[in-house]
BANUDO-248498 format. One record per residue (C-alpha): x, y, z; residue number from 1. Coordinates in nm, 2 decimals, always signed. Layout:
+--------+--------+--------+-----+
!   east !  north !     up ! num !
+--------+--------+--------+-----+
!      X !      Y !      Z ! NUM !
...
+--------+--------+--------+-----+
! end
This chain:
+--------+--------+--------+-----+
!   east !  north !     up ! num !
+--------+--------+--------+-----+
!  -2.17 !  -0.13 !  -1.73 !   1 !
!  -2.07 !  +0.21 !  -1.58 !   2 !
!  -2.00 !  +0.06 !  -1.23 !   3 !
!  -1.79 !  -0.22 !  -1.41 !   4 !
!  -1.55 !  +0.01 !  -1.59 !   5 !
!  -1.49 !  +0.25 !  -1.28 !   6 !
!  -1.39 !  -0.06 !  -1.10 !   7 !
!  -1.18 !  -0.20 !  -1.40 !   8 !
!  -1.01 !  +0.17 !  -1.41 !   9 !
!  -0.94 !  +0.17 !  -1.05 !  10 !
!  -0.79 !  -0.19 !  -1.05 !  11 !
!  -0.59 !  -0.15 !  -1.32 !  12 !
!  -0.47 !  +0.20 !  -1.22 !  13 !
!  -0.39 !  +0.05 !  -0.87 !  14 !
!  -0.21 !  -0.30 !  -0.99 !  15 !
!  -0.02 !  -0.11 !  -1.29 !  16 !
!  +0.12 !  +0.15 !  -1.03 !  17 !
!  +0.21 !  -0.09 !  -0.81 !  18 !
!  +0.40 !  -0.28 !  -1.09 !  19 !
!  +0.57 !  +0.02 !  -1.21 !  20 !
!  +0.69 !  +0.11 !  -0.85 !  21 !
!  +0.82 !  -0.24 !  -0.76 !  22 !
!  +1.00 !  -0.29 !  -1.10 !  23 !
!  +1.15 !  +0.06 !  -1.10 !  24 !
!  +1.29 !  -0.04 !  -0.73 !  25 !
!  +1.40 !  -0.37 !  -0.71 !  26 !
!  +1.60 !  -0.49 !  -0.43 !  27 !
!  +1.94 !  -0.52 !  -0.53 !  28 !
!  +2.29 !  -0.58 !  -0.36 !  29 !
!  +2.26 !  -0.31 !  -0.12 !  30 !
!  +1.94 !  -0.45 !  +0.03 !  31 !
!  +2.09 !  -0.83 !  +0.00 !  32 !
!  +2.36 !  -0.70 !  +0.26 !  33 !
!  +2.16 !  -0.57 !  +0.52 !  34 !
!  +2.08 !  -0.75 !  +0.82 !  35 !
!  +1.72 !  -0.83 !  +0.85 !  36 !
!  +1.53 !  -0.97 !  +1.14 !  37 !
!  +1.44 !  -1.36 !  +1.19 !  38 !
!  +1.08 !  -1.30 !  +1.06 !  39 !
!  +1.17 !  -1.15 !  +0.73 !  40 !
!  +0.96 !  -1.34 !  +0.47 !  41 !
!  +1.09 !  -1.49 !  +0.14 !  42 !
!  +1.14 !  -1.26 !  -0.15 !  43 !
!  +0.90 !  -1.47 !  -0.36 !  44 !
!  +0.60 !  -1.36 !  -0.10 !  45 !
!  +0.59 !  -1.01 !  -0.21 !  46 !
!  +0.44 !  -1.00 !  -0.52 !  47 !
!  +0.16 !  -1.23 !  -0.50 !  48 !
!  +0.06 !  -1.04 !  -0.16 !  49 !
!  +0.07 !  -0.70 !  -0.31 !  50 !
!  -0.10 !  -0.79 !  -0.64 !  51 !
!  -0.40 !  -0.92 !  -0.43 !  52 !
!  -0.37 !  -0.61 !  -0.20 !  53 !
!  -0.40 !  -0.38 !  -0.48 !  54 !
!  -0.69 !  -0.53 !  -0.64 !  55 !
!  -0.89 !  -0.49 !  -0.31 !  56 !
!  -0.75 !  -0.13 !  -0.27 !  57 !
!  -0.84 !  -0.07 !  -0.61 !  58 !
!  -1.20 !  -0.23 !  -0.53 !  59 !
!  -1.23 !  -0.01 !  -0.26 !  60 !
!  -1.15 !  +0.31 !  -0.42 !  61 !
!  -1.39 !  +0.23 !  -0.72 !  62 !
!  -1.69 !  +0.16 !  -0.48 !  63 !
!  -1.64 !  +0.47 !  -0.25 !  64 !
!  -1.58 !  +0.66 !  -0.60 !  65 !
!  -1.91 !  +0.56 !  -0.71 !  66 !
!  -2.08 !  +0.64 !  -0.40 !  67 !
!  -1.90 !  +0.96 !  -0.29 !  68 !
!  -1.62 !  +1.08 !  -0.52 !  69 !
!  -1.58 !  +1.41 !  -0.32 !  70 !
!  -1.59 !  +1.28 !  +0.03 !  71 !
!  -1.30 !  +1.26 !  +0.28 !  72 !
!  -1.28 !  +0.88 !  +0.24 !  73 !
!  -1.18 !  +0.92 !  -0.16 !  74 !
!  -0.92 !  +1.22 !  -0.04 !  75 !
!  -0.77 !  +0.98 !  +0.21 !  76 !
!  -0.77 !  +0.69 !  -0.05 !  77 !
!  -0.55 !  +0.89 !  -0.32 !  78 !
!  -0.35 !  +1.00 !  -0.05 !  79 !
!  -0.26 !  +0.64 !  +0.07 !  80 !
!  -0.19 !  +0.53 !  -0.28 !  81 !
!  +0.07 !  +0.83 !  -0.32 !  82 !
!  +0.24 !  +0.73 !  +0.00 !  83 !
!  +0.21 !  +0.35 !  -0.10 !  84 !
!  +0.38 !  +0.44 !  -0.44 !  85 !
!  +0.65 !  +0.65 !  -0.25 !  86 !
!  +0.79 !  +0.37 !  -0.01 !  87 !
!  +0.94 !  +0.14 !  -0.27 !  88 !
!  +1.18 !  +0.45 !  -0.39 !  89 !
!  +1.21 !  +0.57 !  -0.05 !  90 !
!  +1.36 !  +0.20 !  +0.09 !  91 !
!  +1.50 !  +0.04 !  -0.23 !  92 !
!  +1.59 !  +0.35 !  -0.46 !  93 !
!  +1.73 !  +0.59 !  -0.21 !  94 !
!  +1.84 !  +0.32 !  +0.02 !  95 !
!  +1.69 !  +0.52 !  +0.30 !  96 !
!  +1.50 !  +0.30 !  +0.56 !  97 !
!  +1.45 !  +0.59 !  +0.79 !  98 !
!  +1.29 !  +0.77 !  +0.53 !  99 !
!  +1.08 !  +0.49 !  +0.43 ! 100 !
!  +0.98 !  +0.45 !  +0.78 ! 101 !
!  +0.83 !  +0.78 !  +0.78 ! 102 !
!  +0.68 !  +0.69 !  +0.48 ! 103 !
!  +0.53 !  +0.40 !  +0.60 ! 104 !
!  +0.40 !  +0.55 !  +0.93 ! 105 !
!  +0.20 !  +0.81 !  +0.69 ! 106 !
!  +0.07 !  +0.51 !  +0.51 ! 107 !
!  -0.05 !  +0.33 !  +0.81 ! 108 !
!  -0.24 !  +0.66 !  +0.90 ! 109 !
!  -0.40 !  +0.72 !  +0.57 ! 110 !
!  -0.55 !  +0.33 !  +0.57 ! 111 !
!  -0.65 !  +0.40 !  +0.90 ! 112 !
!  -0.84 !  +0.72 !  +0.81 ! 113 !
!  -1.00 !  +0.56 !  +0.50 ! 114 !
!  -1.10 !  +0.28 !  +0.72 ! 115 !
!  -1.26 !  +0.51 !  +0.97 ! 116 !
!  -1.43 !  +0.77 !  +0.66 ! 117 !
!  -1.56 !  +0.48 !  +0.43 ! 118 !
!  -1.74 !  +0.27 !  +0.71 ! 119 !
!  -2.04 !  +0.51 !  +0.68 ! 120 !
!  -2.03 !  +0.53 !  +0.29 ! 121 !
!  -1.96 !  +0.18 !  +0.17 ! 122 !
!  -1.89 !  -0.10 !  +0.47 ! 123 !
!  -1.75 !  -0.34 !  +0.21 ! 124 !
!  -1.51 !  -0.08 !  +0.10 ! 125 !
!  -1.42 !  -0.04 !  +0.47 ! 126 !
!  -1.35 !  -0.43 !  +0.53 ! 127 !
!  -1.13 !  -0.46 !  +0.19 ! 128 !
!  -0.89 !  -0.23 !  +0.39 ! 129 !
!  -0.82 !  -0.44 !  +0.67 ! 130 !
!  -0.61 !  -0.71 !  +0.50 ! 131 !
!  -0.42 !  -0.42 !  +0.38 ! 132 !
!  -0.37 !  -0.27 !  +0.71 ! 133 !
!  -0.25 !  -0.58 !  +0.86 ! 134 !
!  +0.00 !  -0.65 !  +0.59 ! 135 !
!  +0.13 !  -0.26 !  +0.60 ! 136 !
!  +0.15 !  -0.30 !  +1.01 ! 137 !
!  +0.36 !  -0.60 !  +0.96 ! 138 !
!  +0.58 !  -0.43 !  +0.68 ! 139 !
!  +0.60 !  -0.12 !  +0.91 ! 140 !
!  +0.75 !  -0.37 !  +1.19 ! 141 !
!  +0.97 !  -0.53 !  +0.93 ! 142 !
!  +1.09 !  -0.17 !  +0.79 ! 143 !
!  +1.17 !  -0.06 !  +1.16 ! 144 !
!  +1.35 !  -0.38 !  +1.24 ! 145 !
!  +1.58 !  -0.34 !  +0.91 ! 146 !
!  +1.64 !  +0.05 !  +1.05 ! 147 !
!  +1.72 !  -0.03 !  +1.40 ! 148 !
!  +1.93 !  -0.35 !  +1.28 ! 149 !
!  +2.16 !  -0.14 !  +1.02 ! 150 !
+--------+--------+--------+-----+
! end
């Protein structure tokens, strides 16, 4: 029962924070006016992809928390959540693709750090972060392209 509650708390917290960050920093006219690369995905794809990723991030965090709550992996997990929640305000809220690029580079580093540190603690938690790494890698390329094109 305790494990289920921890998982629910982590998933709800991550999904809730993601929704809050996204809804409070919606793309507006400024974003629509930017030059974008040919590989810019349609707007509708972001919400479902991030929802799935947030669930995976929450599960990974819960799994490591249950086994090693004071570990370096867990500290890195919290750092990546903070950086993740900073990206939308930097990019959309402040209309600062350069600042957002710095944030997302830091996010990539923490995702890789979590994968590295979580491996010996919980292999499943580690594996759950690979889709996140792939998406944030793509998002970094997209962010960098928008920064360079504008």
